[in-house]
Every structure is written in structure tokens, then in C-alpha cells.
C-alpha positions in Angstrom: -7.8 13.4 -15.3 -7.0 12.9 -19.0 -3.4 12.2 -19.8 -1.3 14.5 -22.1 1.9 13.7 -23.9 3.7 12.3 -20.9 0.8 10.1 -20.0 0.5 9.0 -23.7 4.2 8.0 -23.7 3.8 6.1 -20.5 0.8 4.2 -22.0 2.7 3.4 -25.2 5.8 2.2 -23.5 4.0 0.0 -21.1 1.8 -1.5 -23.9 4.9 -2.2 -26.0 6.9 -3.7 -23.1 4.3 -5.9 -21.4 1.4 -6.4 -23.8 -1.0 -6.0 -20.9 -4.6 -7.3 -21.0 -5.5 -4.2 -18.9 -3.8 -0.9 -18.5 -4.9 2.3 -16.9 -2.7 5.4 -16.7 -4.1 8.3 -14.7 -2.6 11.7 -14.3 -3.1 12.6 -10.6 -1.1 15.8 -10.8 -4.1 18.0 -10.0 -4.2 16.3 -6.5 -0.6 17.4 -5.8 -0.7 21.1 -6.8 1.7 23.0 -4.5 3.6 19.8 -3.4 7.1 18.8 -4.3 7.6 18.0 -7.9 4.4 19.7 -9.0 4.5 21.9 -12.1 1.9 24.1 -13.8 0.3 22.0 -16.5 0.6 18.8 -14.5 1.9 15.5 -15.9 4.1 15.0 -12.8 2.2 12.5 -10.7 0.7 9.4 -12.2 -1.1 6.2 -11.1 -0.7 3.0 -13.2 -2.8 -0.1 -13.0 -1.5 -2.9 -15.2 -2.3 -6.6 -15.6 0.0 -8.7 -17.8 1.3 -12.2 -18.1 4.8 -10.8 -17.9 4.3 -10.4 -14.1 3.4 -14.1 -13.5 5.8 -15.5 -10.9 7.3 -12.1 -10.2 7.4 -10.4 -6.8 5.8 -7.0 -6.3 9.3 -5.4 -6.1 10.4 -7.1 -9.3 7.2 -5.9 -11.1 7.9 -2.3 -10.0 11.5 -2.6 -11.1 10.4 -3.8 -14.5 8.1 -0.9 -14.9 10.6 1.6 -13.6 13.2 0.3 -16.1 10.8 0.8 -19.0 9.9 4.3 -17.8 13.4 5.4 -16.7 13.4 8.4 -19.1 10.1 9.7 -17.8 11.1 9.1 -14.1 14.4 10.9 -14.7 12.6 13.9 -16.2 9.0 15.0 -16.1 7.5 12.4 -13.7 7.9 13.1 -10.1 5.8 10.3 -8.6 4.4 7.0 -10.0 2.0 4.8 -8.0 2.0 1.3 -9.4 -0.5 -1.6 -9.2 0.9 -4.4 -11.2 -0.9 -7.7 -11.3 -0.4 -11.0 -13.1 -3.1 -12.6 -15.1 -3.5 -15.2 -12.3 -4.1 -12.5 -9.8 -6.8 -10.9 -12.0 -8.8 -14.1 -11.7 -8.7 -13.9 -7.9 -9.8 -10.2 -7.8 
């Protein structure tokens, strides 16, 4: 599903913070219609896949914390759920 303004802000913030070599932000809100946190118009449930050198040597939990810090405003407001896949450049080579 194409991202609107919230998805665009997420993309911009992650690009600015991590300079990723790969970034995919997907609005999955349509899959959660009628569930907790769902709103008409969507932009409540997102899936992020990001690959960046900034994650080299960081644990999965640390990577999620880094992303959650950058997206604190969105997570406190319009975003109800965020699924994260965050990989280092080294892990990309193994994929």
C-alpha cells in the first residue's frame, strides 16, 4: 500500500538519521481495519525494512531502540504499530 504523509515523514526521518543503503516503508493499515489503533484513512500500522552501516555491531534491541527514538513523535501520535527489520551492511551480504 502506498504511504501518505505519515509514511513520507517516517521515510524522511529514517533516511536523515541512518543514511540507509536500503529502506522500505510499507503502510499495512489496510490489514488491520477494525483492530486496535486502526483509523479510517489508515497510516496507523507500518512495516519498515532498513539496511544501514549505523547498525553494524548493534544488537537487534539496540537497532529497534534507535529507530523508535527517531520516530518517537510518530509513535506517540498517529502510528499504532511498527514492525521493524533492521540489518547492518554486513548482514545484507549474508542474505
